[in-house]
Backbone as a printed PyTorch tensor [residue, N CA C, xyz], in Angstrom:
tensor([[[ 34.2610,  27.7270,  53.7590],
         [ 33.2810,  28.2200,  52.8460],
         [ 33.1450,  27.3020,  51.6360]],

        [[ 34.2340,  26.7180,  51.1380],
         [ 34.1430,  25.8520,  49.9790],
         [ 33.3910,  24.5670,  50.3100]],

        [[ 33.4870,  24.1130,  51.5990],
         [ 32.7400,  22.9310,  52.0030],
         [ 31.2450,  23.2140,  51.9500]],

        [[ 30.8370,  24.4070,  52.3730],
         [ 29.4440,  24.8110,  52.3160],
         [ 28.9760,  24.9060,  50.8650]],

        [[ 29.7900,  25.4510,  49.9910],
         [ 29.4780,  25.5300,  48.5730],
         [ 29.2970,  24.1400,  47.9710]],

        [[ 30.1780,  23.2240,  48.3530],
         [ 30.1260,  21.8550,  47.8440],
         [ 28.8190,  21.1780,  48.2550]],

        [[ 28.4320,  21.3290,  49.5230],
         [ 27.1900,  20.7230,  50.0060],
         [ 25.9640,  21.3710,  49.3570]],

        [[ 26.0380,  22.6860,  49.1560],
         [ 24.9280,  23.3820,  48.5160],
         [ 24.6590,  22.8370,  47.1070]],

        [[ 25.6950,  22.6670,  46.3310],
         [ 25.5160,  22.1960,  44.9570],
         [ 25.0310,  20.7460,  44.9260]],

        [[ 25.4970,  19.9180,  45.8550],
         [ 24.9910,  18.5380,  45.9340],
         [ 23.5050,  18.5510,  46.2970]],

        [[ 23.1680,  19.3780,  47.2880],
         [ 21.7700,  19.4890,  47.6970],
         [ 20.9090,  20.0010,  46.5410]],

        [[ 21.3730,  21.0140,  45.8500],
         [ 20.6330,  21.6040,  44.7340],
         [ 20.4550,  20.5860,  43.5960]],

        [[ 21.4940,  19.8410,  43.2480],
         [ 21.4070,  18.8220,  42.1960],
         [ 20.4320,  17.7240,  42.5960]],

        [[ 20.4850,  17.3120,  43.8740],
         [ 19.5490,  16.2860,  44.3530],
         [ 18.1180,  16.7740,  44.3060]],

        [[ 17.8980,  18.0140,  44.7500],
         [ 16.5620,  18.5960,  44.7260],
         [ 16.0400,  18.7080,  43.2890]],

        [[ 16.8920,  19.1480,  42.3840],
         [ 16.5120,  19.2570,  40.9730],
         [ 16.1590,  17.8850,  40.3990]],

        [[ 16.9450,  16.8710,  40.7460],
         [ 16.6700,  15.5130,  40.2690],
         [ 15.3210,  15.0150,  40.7860]],

        [[ 15.0060,  15.3200,  42.0540],
         [ 13.7180,  14.8930,  42.6290],
         [ 12.5660,  15.6070,  41.9290]],

        [[ 12.7040,  16.8950,  41.6460],
         [ 11.6530,  17.6520,  40.9600],
         [ 11.4300,  17.0950,  39.5540]],

        [[ 12.5110,  16.8440,  38.8160],
         [ 12.4010,  16.2900,  37.4610],
         [ 11.7600,  14.9090,  37.5150]],

        [[ 12.1940,  14.0850,  38.4540],
         [ 11.6140,  12.7440,  38.6010],
         [ 10.1270,  12.8390,  38.9370]],

        [[  9.7620,  13.8060,  39.7750],
         [  8.3490,  13.9990,  40.1110],
         [  7.5180,  14.3510,  38.8900]],

        [[  8.0230,  15.2660,  38.0580],
         [  7.3150,  15.6170,  36.8240],
         [  7.1850,  14.4080,  35.9010]],

        [[  8.2360,  13.6210,  35.7860],
         [  8.1830,  12.4230,  34.9400],
         [  7.1610,  11.4230,  35.4560]],

        [[  7.0970,  11.2460,  36.7610],
         [  6.1190,  10.3160,  37.3410],
         [  4.7050,  10.8180,  37.0860]],

        [[  4.4710,  12.0950,  37.2960],
         [  3.1250,  12.6550,  37.0680],
         [  2.7430,  12.5260,  35.5960]],

        [[  3.6450,  12.8760,  34.6900],
         [  3.3600,  12.7690,  33.2600],
         [  3.1470,  11.3150,  32.8690]],

        [[  4.0110,  10.4230,  33.3580],
         [  3.8890,   9.0030,  33.0330],
         [  2.5950,   8.4130,  33.5430]],

        [[  2.2040,   8.7920,  34.7530],
         [  0.9490,   8.2850,  35.3160],
         [ -0.2350,   8.7600,  34.4810]],

        [[ -0.1960,  10.0070,  34.0710],
         [ -1.2790,  10.5340,  33.2320],
         [ -1.2990,   9.8210,  31.8800]],

        [[ -0.1150,   9.5560,  31.3350],
         [ -0.0090,   8.8830,  30.0380],
         [ -0.6130,   7.4820,  30.1000]],

        [[ -0.2920,   6.7380,  31.1470],
         [ -0.7770,   5.3610,  31.2460],
         [ -2.1900,   5.2690,  31.8070]],

        [[ -2.6270,   6.2800,  32.5350],
         [ -3.9900,   6.2680,  33.0570],
         [ -5.0020,   6.7340,  32.0270]],

        [[ -4.5410,   7.4120,  30.9900],
         [ -5.4370,   7.8740,  29.9560],
         [ -5.3360,   6.9210,  28.7650]],

        [[ -6.2660,   5.9770,  28.6490],
         [ -6.1430,   4.9540,  27.5950],
         [ -6.2250,   5.5290,  26.1810]],

        [[ -6.8740,   6.6650,  26.0050],
         [ -6.9720,   7.2560,  24.6770],
         [ -5.5950,   7.6820,  24.1660]],

        [[ -4.8040,   8.2830,  25.0410],
         [ -3.4700,   8.7110,  24.6420],
         [ -2.6310,   7.5060,  24.2460]],

        [[ -2.6650,   6.4840,  25.0800],
         [ -1.8890,   5.2710,  24.7910],
         [ -2.3840,   4.5950,  23.5170]],

        [[ -3.7020,   4.4990,  23.3630],
         [ -4.2780,   3.8710,  22.1760],
         [ -3.9120,   4.6500,  20.9100]],

        [[ -3.9880,   5.9740,  20.9710],
         [ -3.6230,   6.7970,  19.8180],
         [ -2.1470,   6.6360,  19.4730]],

        [[ -1.3080,   6.5750,  20.4870],
         [  0.1260,   6.4110,  20.2650],
         [  0.4190,   5.0560,  19.6290]],

        [[ -0.2290,   3.9930,  20.1520],
         [ -0.0280,   2.6570,  19.5860],
         [ -0.5540,   2.5840,  18.1550]],

        [[ -1.6890,   3.2170,  17.8970],
         [ -2.2620,   3.2360,  16.5460],
         [ -1.3450,   3.9830,  15.5770]],

        [[ -0.7570,   5.0760,  16.0470],
         [  0.1690,   5.8280,  15.1940],
         [  1.4020,   4.9800,  14.8580]],

        [[  1.9040,   4.2330,  15.8190],
         [  3.0630,   3.3530,  15.5580],
         [  2.6880,   2.2480,  14.5720]],

        [[  1.4950,   1.6830,  14.7380],
         [  1.0310,   0.6250,  13.8420],
         [  0.8790,   1.1600,  12.4150]],

        [[  0.2930,   2.3390,  12.2860],
         [  0.1010,   2.9580,  10.9820],
         [  1.4380,   3.2680,  10.3260]],

        [[  2.3900,   3.7600,  11.0990],
         [  3.7190,   4.0620,  10.5670],
         [  4.3930,   2.7920,  10.0570]],

        [[  4.2660,   1.6930,  10.7910],
         [  4.8620,   0.4200,  10.3630],
         [  4.2000,  -0.0740,   9.0800]],

        [[  2.8730,   0.0300,   9.0020],
         [  2.1650,  -0.3780,   7.7890],
         [  2.6200,   0.4560,   6.5980]],

        [[  2.7880,   1.7480,   6.8030],
         [  3.2590,   2.6340,   5.7410],
         [  4.6520,   2.2230,   5.2690]],

        [[  5.5490,   1.9570,   6.2180],
         [  6.9120,   1.5650,   5.8590],
         [  6.9310,   0.2230,   5.1250]],

        [[  6.0880,  -0.7230,   5.5740],
         [  6.0100,  -2.0220,   4.8890],
         [  5.4790,  -1.8600,   3.4660]],

        [[  4.4550,  -1.0350,   3.3040],
         [  3.8860,  -0.7970,   1.9750],
         [  4.8890,  -0.0860,   1.0740]],

        [[  5.6340,   0.8450,   1.6320],
         [  6.6530,   1.5580,   0.8600],
         [  7.7140,   0.5740,   0.3490]],

        [[  8.1060,  -0.3840,   1.1870],
         [  9.0820,  -1.4030,   0.7720],
         [  8.5120,  -2.2560,  -0.3630]],

        [[  7.2290,  -2.5910,  -0.2770],
         [  6.5930,  -3.3700,  -1.3520],
         [  6.6160,  -2.5990,  -2.6710]],

        [[  6.2870,  -1.3090,  -2.6100],
         [  6.2930,  -0.4870,  -3.8230],
         [  7.6930,  -0.4030,  -4.4200]],

        [[  8.7010,  -0.2470,  -3.5600],
         [ 10.0770,  -0.1380,  -4.0420],
         [ 10.5740,  -1.4460,  -4.6430]],

        [[ 10.0830,  -2.5740,  -4.1450],
         [ 10.5330,  -3.8800,  -4.6240],
         [  9.7160,  -4.3870,  -5.8140]],

        [[  8.6480,  -3.6860,  -6.1650],
         [  7.7550,  -4.1390,  -7.2370],
         [  8.4220,  -4.0010,  -8.6100]],

        [[  8.6250,  -5.1190,  -9.2740],
         [  9.2610,  -5.1140, -10.5980],
         [  8.3320,  -5.6460, -11.6800]],

        [[  7.0800,  -5.9020, -11.3450],
         [  6.1370,  -6.4700, -12.3090],
         [  5.4160,  -5.3550, -13.0410]],

        [[  5.3660,  -5.4830, -14.3450],
         [  4.7050,  -4.5010, -15.1910],
         [  5.4990,  -4.3270, -16.4650]],

        [[  4.8530,  -3.7710, -17.4600],
         [  5.5070,  -3.5770, -18.7460],
         [  5.9590,  -2.1490, -18.9380]],

        [[  6.7290,  -1.9590, -19.9950],
         [  7.1940,  -0.6120, -20.3350],
         [  6.1120,   0.1780, -21.0540]],

        [[  5.0990,  -0.5340, -21.5440],
         [  3.9410,   0.1040, -22.1700],
         [  2.6850,  -0.5190, -21.5690]],

        [[  1.5520,   0.1630, -21.6890],
         [  0.3200,  -0.4400, -21.1660],
         [ -0.0420,  -1.7260, -21.9100]],

        [[  0.2260,  -1.7530, -23.2180],
         [ -0.0810,  -2.9560, -24.0050],
         [  0.7620,  -4.1390, -23.5370]],

        [[  2.0130,  -3.8740, -23.1970],
         [  2.8830,  -4.9460, -22.7160],
         [  2.3800,  -5.4970, -21.3770]],

        [[  1.9480,  -4.6160, -20.4950],
         [  1.4080,  -5.0710, -19.2070],
         [  0.1770,  -5.9350, -19.4070]],

        [[ -0.7270,  -5.5060, -20.2940],
         [ -1.9190,  -6.3180, -20.5670],
         [ -1.5380,  -7.6740, -21.1540]],

        [[ -0.5590,  -7.6870, -22.0540],
         [ -0.1160,  -8.9430, -22.6590],
         [  0.4660,  -9.8730, -21.5910]],

        [[  1.2690,  -9.3320, -20.6790],
         [  1.8430, -10.1490, -19.6000],
         [  0.7410, -10.6800, -18.6850]],

        [[ -0.2260,  -9.8500, -18.3820],
         [ -1.3600, -10.2400, -17.5410],
         [ -2.1490, -11.3750, -18.2030]],

        [[ -2.4420, -11.2090, -19.4940],
         [ -3.2080, -12.2230, -20.2320],
         [ -2.4220, -13.5210, -20.3490]],

        [[ -1.1180, -13.4410, -20.6110],
         [ -0.2820, -14.6500, -20.6850],
         [ -0.2970, -15.4190, -19.3700]],

        [[ -0.2130, -14.6920, -18.2620],
         [ -0.2690, -15.3550, -16.9570],
         [ -1.6180, -16.0390, -16.7630]],

        [[ -2.7060, -15.3910, -17.1900],
         [ -4.0300, -16.0080, -17.0790],
         [ -4.1380, -17.2490, -17.9620]],

        [[ -3.5880, -17.1740, -19.1640],
         [ -3.6330, -18.3340, -20.0620],
         [ -2.9090, -19.5360, -19.4630]],

        [[ -1.8490, -19.2570, -18.6890],
         [ -1.1050, -20.3320, -18.0240],
         [ -1.8010, -20.7860, -16.7480]],

        [[ -2.8550, -20.0860, -16.3560],
         [ -3.5770, -20.4250, -15.1370],
         [ -2.8920, -19.9210, -13.8750]],

        [[ -1.9060, -19.0550, -14.0200],
         [ -1.1440, -18.5370, -12.8850],
         [ -1.7870, -17.2410, -12.3780]],

        [[ -2.7780, -17.3990, -11.5150],
         [ -3.5000, -16.2350, -11.0130],
         [ -2.6280, -15.3880, -10.0790]],

        [[ -1.6780, -16.0130,  -9.3910],
         [ -0.7710, -15.2490,  -8.5250],
         [  0.0920, -14.3020,  -9.3500]],

        [[  0.6510, -14.8060, -10.4420],
         [  1.4700, -13.9630, -11.3140],
         [  0.6190, -12.8730, -11.9590]],

        [[ -0.5630, -13.2270, -12.4090],
         [ -1.4430, -12.2350, -13.0460],
         [ -1.7480, -11.0930, -12.0760]],

        [[ -1.9970, -11.4150, -10.8180],
         [ -2.3240, -10.3820,  -9.8280],
         [ -1.1520,  -9.4310,  -9.5810]],

        [[  0.0600,  -9.8630,  -9.8570],
         [  1.2320,  -9.0060,  -9.6390],
         [  1.3080,  -7.8620, -10.6480]],

        [[  0.5370,  -7.9370, -11.7170],
         [  0.5080,  -6.8560, -12.7010],
         [ -0.5230,  -5.7880, -12.3300]],

        [[ -1.1950,  -6.0050, -11.2090],
         [ -2.1810,  -5.0570, -10.6950],
         [ -1.4920,  -4.2070,  -9.6320]],

        [[ -1.9440,  -2.9760,  -9.4880],
         [ -1.4000,  -2.0690,  -8.4870],
         [ -1.4330,  -2.7550,  -7.1220]],

        [[ -0.4050,  -2.5860,  -6.3170],
         [ -0.2010,  -3.3330,  -5.0790],
         [ -1.4060,  -3.2820,  -4.1480]],

        [[ -2.0570,  -2.1410,  -4.0330],
         [ -3.1850,  -2.0080,  -3.1080],
         [ -4.3210,  -2.9780,  -3.4120]],

        [[ -4.4900,  -3.3590,  -4.6680],
         [ -5.6160,  -4.2020,  -5.0700],
         [ -5.2300,  -5.6470,  -5.3790]],

        [[ -3.9710,  -6.0050,  -5.2330],
         [ -3.5180,  -7.3300,  -5.6460],
         [ -4.2470,  -8.4680,  -4.9410]],

        [[ -4.4630,  -8.3540,  -3.6530],
         [ -5.1060,  -9.4440,  -2.9150],
         [ -6.5440,  -9.6610,  -3.3850]],

        [[ -7.2830,  -8.5720,  -3.5930],
         [ -8.6650,  -8.7050,  -4.0610],
         [ -8.7190,  -9.3090,  -5.4600]],

        [[ -7.8380,  -8.8500,  -6.3440],
         [ -7.8160,  -9.3660,  -7.7140],
         [ -7.3900, -10.8280,  -7.7080]],

        [[ -6.3970, -11.1700,  -6.8910],
         [ -5.9440, -12.5580,  -6.7900],
         [ -7.1070, -13.4690,  -6.3700]],

        [[ -7.8770, -13.0230,  -5.3860],
         [ -9.0230, -13.8040,  -4.9130],
         [-10.0850, -13.9400,  -6.0020]],

        [[-10.3630, -12.8490,  -6.7210],
         [-11.3600, -12.8930,  -7.8040],
         [-10.9140, -13.8230,  -8.9320]],

        [[ -9.6360, -13.7400,  -9.2990],
         [ -9.1260, -14.6000, -10.3770],
         [ -9.1160, -16.0580,  -9.9540]],

        [[ -8.7690, -16.3180,  -8.7050],
         [ -8.7800, -17.6960,  -8.2160],
         [-10.2020, -18.2560,  -8.2100]],

        [[-11.1540, -17.4260,  -7.8450],
         [-12.5570, -17.8620,  -7.8720],
         [-12.9910, -18.1550,  -9.3080]],

        [[-12.6070, -17.2850, -10.2410],
         [-12.9440, -17.5260, -11.6480],
         [-12.3090, -18.8160, -12.1410]],

        [[-11.1020, -19.0920, -11.6850],
         [-10.4060, -20.3180, -12.0900],
         [-11.1050, -21.5540, -11.5240]],

        [[-11.4880, -21.5120, -10.2600],
         [-12.1200, -22.6750,  -9.6370],
         [-13.5360, -22.9110, -10.1600]],

        [[-14.2070, -21.8540, -10.6080],
         [-15.5640, -22.0250, -11.1410],
         [-15.5600, -22.2740, -12.6470]],

        [[-14.3760, -22.2940, -13.2530],
         [-14.2860, -22.5610, -14.6870],
         [-14.5690, -21.3600, -15.5680]],

        [[-14.4940, -20.1710, -15.0100],
         [-14.7920, -18.9560, -15.7690],
         [-13.5400, -18.1780, -16.1830]],

        [[-12.3650, -18.7510, -16.0060],
         [-11.1410, -18.0370, -16.3280],
         [-11.0410, -17.7470, -17.8320]],

        [[-11.5360, -18.6600, -18.6660],
         [-11.5140, -18.4120, -20.1150],
         [-12.3700, -17.2080, -20.4990]],

        [[-13.4720, -17.0020, -19.7950],
         [-14.3110, -15.8220, -20.0580],
         [-13.5680, -14.5410, -19.6880]],

        [[-12.8210, -14.6080, -18.6040],
         [-12.0250, -13.4480, -18.1920],
         [-10.9640, -13.1520, -19.2430]],

        [[-10.3080, -14.1940, -19.7320],
         [ -9.2770, -14.0310, -20.7650],
         [ -9.8850, -13.4410, -22.0300]],

        [[-11.0410, -13.9460, -22.4440],
         [-11.7120, -13.4190, -23.6420],
         [-12.0410, -11.9380, -23.4830]],

        [[-12.4810, -11.5720, -22.2860],
         [-12.8120, -10.1650, -22.0340],
         [-11.5680,  -9.3030, -22.2100]],

        [[-10.4420,  -9.7370, -21.6650],
         [ -9.2140,  -8.9410, -21.7750],
         [ -8.6740,  -8.9160, -23.1970]],

        [[ -8.8900,  -9.9850, -23.9370],
         [ -8.4560,  -9.9930, -25.3370],
         [ -9.3000,  -9.0480, -26.1950]],

        [[-10.5140,  -8.7510, -25.7480],
         [-11.4120,  -7.8650, -26.4910],
         [-11.1760,  -6.3880, -26.2100]],

        [[-10.3310,  -6.0770, -25.2530],
         [-10.0910,  -4.6740, -24.8990],
         [ -9.4010,  -3.9150, -26.0210]],

        [[ -9.7880,  -2.6770, -26.1930],
         [ -9.1660,  -1.7890, -27.1700],
         [ -8.7900,  -0.4900, -26.4620]],

        [[ -7.6380,   0.0430, -26.8170],
         [ -7.1820,   1.2890, -26.1940],
         [ -8.1040,   2.4220, -26.6190]],

        [[ -8.5670,   3.1990, -25.6300],
         [ -9.4250,   4.3220, -25.9710],
         [ -8.7450,   5.6600, -25.7120]],

        [[ -7.8550,   5.7020, -24.7360],
         [ -7.2050,   6.9710, -24.4230],
         [ -5.8550,   6.6770, -23.7740]],

        [[ -4.8680,   7.4950, -24.1120],
         [ -3.5310,   7.3270, -23.5640],
         [ -2.9260,   8.6940, -23.3120]],

        [[ -2.4150,   8.8960, -22.1200],
         [ -1.6050,  10.0810, -21.8650],
         [ -0.3070,   9.6310, -21.2020]],

        [[  0.4520,  10.5420, -20.6770],
         [  1.7890,  10.2150, -20.1840],
         [  1.7850,   9.1870, -19.0460]],

        [[  0.8010,   9.2600, -18.1670],
         [  0.7840,   8.4070, -16.9800],
         [ -0.4080,   7.4670, -16.8790]],

        [[ -1.3720,   7.5550, -17.7810],
         [ -2.5650,   6.7220, -17.6920],
         [ -2.9940,   6.2510, -19.0720]],

        [[ -3.6010,   5.0570, -19.0760],
         [ -4.1410,   4.5070, -20.3210],
         [ -5.4690,   3.8200, -20.0000]],

        [[ -6.4630,   4.0500, -20.8570],
         [ -7.7730,   3.4400, -20.7000],
         [ -7.9900,   2.4510, -21.8360]],

        [[ -8.4770,   1.2800, -21.4750],
         [ -8.8600,   0.2650, -22.4390],
         [-10.3210,  -0.0610, -22.1880]],

        [[-11.0820,  -0.2100, -23.2730],
         [-12.5220,  -0.4140, -23.1300],
         [-13.0180,  -1.5290, -24.0440]],

        [[-14.1860,  -2.0090, -23.7020],
         [-14.9770,  -2.8720, -24.5780],
         [-16.2810,  -2.1150, -24.8050]],

        [[-16.6400,  -1.9310, -26.0550],
         [-17.8700,  -1.2080, -26.3730],
         [-18.8310,  -2.1250, -27.1320]],

        [[-20.0950,  -1.7580, -27.0910],
         [-21.0690,  -2.5050, -27.8830],
         [-21.1650,  -1.8850, -29.2760]],

        [[-22.1080,  -2.3580, -30.0730],
         [-22.2290,  -1.8810, -31.4470],
         [-22.5970,  -0.3950, -31.5320]],

        [[-23.1510,   0.1730, -30.4640],
         [-23.5010,   1.5930, -30.4290],
         [-22.3930,   2.4460, -29.8010]],

        [[-21.2430,   1.8390, -29.6120],
         [-20.0740,   2.4930, -29.0200],
         [-20.3000,   2.9210, -27.5710]],

        [[-21.1620,   2.1930, -26.8960],
         [-21.3900,   2.4200, -25.4670],
         [-20.4080,   1.5270, -24.7090]],

        [[-19.7200,   2.1040, -23.7600],
         [-18.7150,   1.3530, -23.0070],
         [-19.4000,   0.3260, -22.1130]],

        [[-18.9970,  -0.9280, -22.2890],
         [-19.5400,  -2.0140, -21.4690],
         [-18.5600,  -2.4130, -20.3710]],

        [[-17.2720,  -2.2290, -20.6300],
         [-16.2410,  -2.6060, -19.6710],
         [-15.0330,  -1.7070, -19.8870]],

        [[-14.4050,  -1.2780, -18.7940],
         [-13.2670,  -0.3680, -18.9030],
         [-12.2290,  -0.7250, -17.8410]],

        [[-10.9510,  -0.6400, -18.2080],
         [ -9.8870,  -0.7670, -17.2190],
         [ -8.9340,   0.4160, -17.3860]],

        [[ -8.2570,   0.7190, -16.3040],
         [ -7.3230,   1.8380, -16.2790],
         [ -5.9540,   1.3160, -15.8780]],

        [[ -4.9390,   1.7280, -16.6130],
         [ -3.5580,   1.4010, -16.2880],
         [ -2.8180,   2.6900, -15.9740]],

        [[ -1.8280,   2.5970, -15.1050],
         [ -1.0260,   3.7520, -14.7490],
         [  0.3930,   3.3290, -14.4340]],

        [[  1.2580,   4.3050, -14.3520],
         [  2.6630,   4.0280, -14.0720],
         [  2.9120,   4.0120, -12.5680]],

        [[  3.8060,   3.0880, -12.1560],
         [  4.2220,   3.0900, -10.7610],
         [  5.4610,   3.9690, -10.6160]],

        [[  6.0680,   3.9620,  -9.4300],
         [  7.2090,   4.8310,  -9.1660],
         [  8.4220,   4.4900, -10.0190]],

        [[  8.4980,   3.2630, -10.4970],
         [  9.6300,   2.8530, -11.3300],
         [  9.3620,   3.0730, -12.8100]],

        [[  8.2030,   3.6070, -13.1370],
         [  7.8630,   3.8690, -14.5340],
         [  7.2730,   2.6660, -15.2430]],

        [[  6.9580,   1.5910, -14.5050],
         [  6.3230,   0.4180, -15.0950],
         [  4.8130,   0.6010, -15.0690]],

        [[  4.1590,   0.0890, -16.1120],
         [  2.7090,   0.1980, -16.1960],
         [  2.0620,  -0.9130, -15.3770]],

        [[  1.0670,  -0.5330, -14.5750],
         [  0.3160,  -1.4670, -13.7310],
         [ -1.1750,  -1.2600, -13.9850]],

        [[ -1.9430,  -2.2880, -13.7450],
         [ -3.3970,  -2.1860, -13.8520],
         [ -3.9020,  -1.5220, -12.5660]],

        [[ -4.5570,  -0.3820, -12.7300],
         [ -5.0570,   0.3700, -11.5720],
         [ -6.4980,  -0.0030, -11.2050]],

        [[ -7.3240,  -0.1310, -12.2330],
         [ -8.7430,  -0.4240, -12.0040],
         [ -9.2180,  -1.4380, -13.0080]],

        [[ -9.8970,  -2.4410, -12.5160],
         [-10.5070,  -3.4520, -13.3830],
         [-11.9970,  -3.2240, -13.4450]]])
């Protein structure tokens, strides 16, 4: 009787393994035959990697001042030295590449001094705990140019909007 029991359990385990393998094959075939599922899965992995890379950039970001005025001063000093790469590092990470390209274009076209003059003309208009607005107004106190600074996760002030 124990020999029969032994064979039964081997047979049952083998049968169970075949059933599980069959389900895996059917599910796997459906997964690979349906390109939308695979594409969505790959896109989700790509998005997750981009998020993790961006998170590392934010954590490693040490550029910015302890006050909004200090950040503007550092930004302007970098522009005066012609270092557009350094100046762009004082901008919020999401916009650094666009600002770097704009500043480099201003430098190559000879308009960097105009950019510096504009930033030197800024005056603080509003300040709260996490945001600061600097503006240039005309003689009628109409805002002609405005930038916004905000704090990053480390409490450093960064340029959010130019």
